[in-house]
C-alpha positions in Angstrom: 106.3 124.7 74.3 107.2 122.5 77.2 107.4 123.5 80.8 108.8 121.7 83.8 106.7 121.1 86.9 107.8 124.3 88.7 107.2 126.5 85.6 103.8 124.9 85.2 102.9 125.6 88.8 104.0 129.2 88.5 102.1 129.6 85.2 98.9 128.3 86.7 99.5 129.9 90.1 99.0 126.6 92.0 101.2 124.7 94.4 103.7 122.2 92.9 101.9 119.5 94.9 98.8 120.1 92.8 100.8 119.5 89.6 102.2 116.3 91.1 98.7 115.1 92.1 97.4 115.7 88.5 100.4 113.7 87.2 99.9 110.9 89.7 96.2 110.7 88.9 97.1 110.6 85.2 94.8 113.6 84.4 97.6 115.3 82.5 100.3 113.8 80.2 104.0 114.2 80.7 107.2 113.6 78.8 110.3 112.4 80.6 113.6 113.7 79.2 116.6 112.5 81.2 115.7 113.4 84.7 113.2 116.2 83.8 109.4 115.8 83.6 108.0 118.1 81.0 104.4 119.2 80.3 103.1 120.5 77.0 101.6 123.9 77.8 99.0 123.7 74.9 97.8 120.3 76.1 97.6 121.6 79.7 95.6 124.6 78.6 93.2 122.3 76.8 92.9 120.3 80.1 92.1 123.4 82.1 89.5 124.6 79.5 87.8 121.2 79.6 87.8 121.3 83.4 86.3 124.8 83.5 83.6 123.7 81.0 82.7 120.7 83.1 82.6 122.9 86.2 80.1 125.3 84.5 78.0 122.4 83.3 77.8 120.9 86.7 77.0 124.3 88.2 74.1 124.8 85.7 72.8 121.3 86.5 72.9 121.9 90.2 71.1 125.3 89.8 68.3 123.8 87.8 65.1 123.6 89.9 63.6 120.2 90.6 60.2 119.5 89.0 57.2 119.6 91.3 56.3 116.3 93.0 53.1 114.9 91.4 51.8 113.9 94.9 51.4 110.2 94.2 50.0 108.3 97.2 51.1 104.8 98.0 48.1 102.7 98.8 49.1 99.6 100.6 
């Protein structure tokens, strides 16, 4: 199913400007039919899932404690 920009923004509960930014940065694919820009809802859902997965991986990485410093002395 295809949605226009306004329907996509309503579906995701984000501002229309956010959808325009994602299109401008080529993070999501669009289809142009006459004067309408359409987005495939399934493809967009996949994009959101991948973005959430990356967010969780980054959060896990940032929460991983650093290993202890081996206390190497620089002798010049």
